N, C-alpha and C positions, 0 to 999 in steps of 0.2 A: 701807176701807169701800166699799160698793157705790155705783155711780153714782145721783146723785140722782134721785128720781121727777120726772116732768115738772112744771114750774111752781116746784119747789124751788130750782133754780138762779137763776131769776129773783127768787124771794123772798130768797134770800141776797145778790143784788146790791143789791137795794132796801134791805135792812136795813143796809147799810154807811152810808147816808145819815142823819145825826142828825136831819134835819127829818121824814123818813119814820118814824123810830124814835119821835120825840115824838108823832107823829100816832097810831102804833100804841099807844104807852103810854096816851093818852087813850082810845081805843077799848076797850082792856082794862079800864080803870077804869070806864068807862061800861057794860060788859057786853055790847058788841056781839058778835054772834055771830062765830064764826071764818069761816064762809062768807061773811057780809057783809064782813068785813075783806078777804078774798080778792077779792071783787068791786070793792070800793072801790079797792084797790091795782091793779086791772086785771091780775091774775095768771091765767094760763092753767092750770087744773087739769084732769086727765082726769076723766071721769065716776066712775071707780072711786076715785079719791082724794076727789072731793067726796062720794061715798056714804060712804066710811070717816069722813070728818070729820063728816057729818051724824049718824052713828050713835054718836059719842063720848058717854059718860055725862057728867053734870054734874061728877063728880069728875074724870074725865079732862081735860075743858075746863079745870077749875081748876088742874090741875097744869101744863098749857100756859100758862095766864095766869101763874102764879107764876114759871115759868122765864123767860118773855119779859120780865116787869116787872124781875126780878132783873138779867137781862143788860142791859136798856135802862139801867137805873139805874147798873150797873157801868161801861158804856161811856161814859156822859155824852155830851159833844159830839164824842168821838173818832171816827175812821173804822175802828176796829179791833173792832167788834162782830161777833159770829157767832151764827148761829140756835142756840138753846139746845135743839137737838133731836139725839137719838142715835138714828139709825135705820140699820139694814143691810138693809131690805127693798129688793131689786133690782126685783121686779116684784109690784106689788099686785094681789092676786086676790080679796080680800075684807076683811072687818072687821079692825080693828086693835086692840090694847090699849096704853093709855098708862100709864106709871108714873113715879114720881119716881126720879131717879138723881142722887146727889151724887158728884162726883168733884173731888178737890182744892178742896174748899169752893165749887164752882160747881154750881148746880142745873141739871139738864137734864130735858127731857121724854123719856123712853125709849119708843120706838115699836116694837112688835113684832107680828107677825101674831097675831090672836086665836085662841085654841084653837078648834079645830073641834068641834062637837057630834058625838058618836058616835052 
């Protein structure tokens, strides 16, 4: 898999903490925007990443929420949680598309480069 985009490595590390996961779970349930969560967690995401997140559709955001809630509930109080995101984008250059991916009974948010308009 490609190296994580900026900010994702820090998000992965923070997600190991059950207290942080509990906080994130609450935010997802409350409908806090993804960028507000990034800011509340004081994660540093590049402008292109923030723009891609801001451009997600409501359905794409829901896929992300569903995957995160499922992983948070699965992990409980353990320190074995992983970000439920499947992404092989090495360098983000524009919008992304998010879809549901289920692998071995685990839900992931699959992130791909969005198709370019011709």
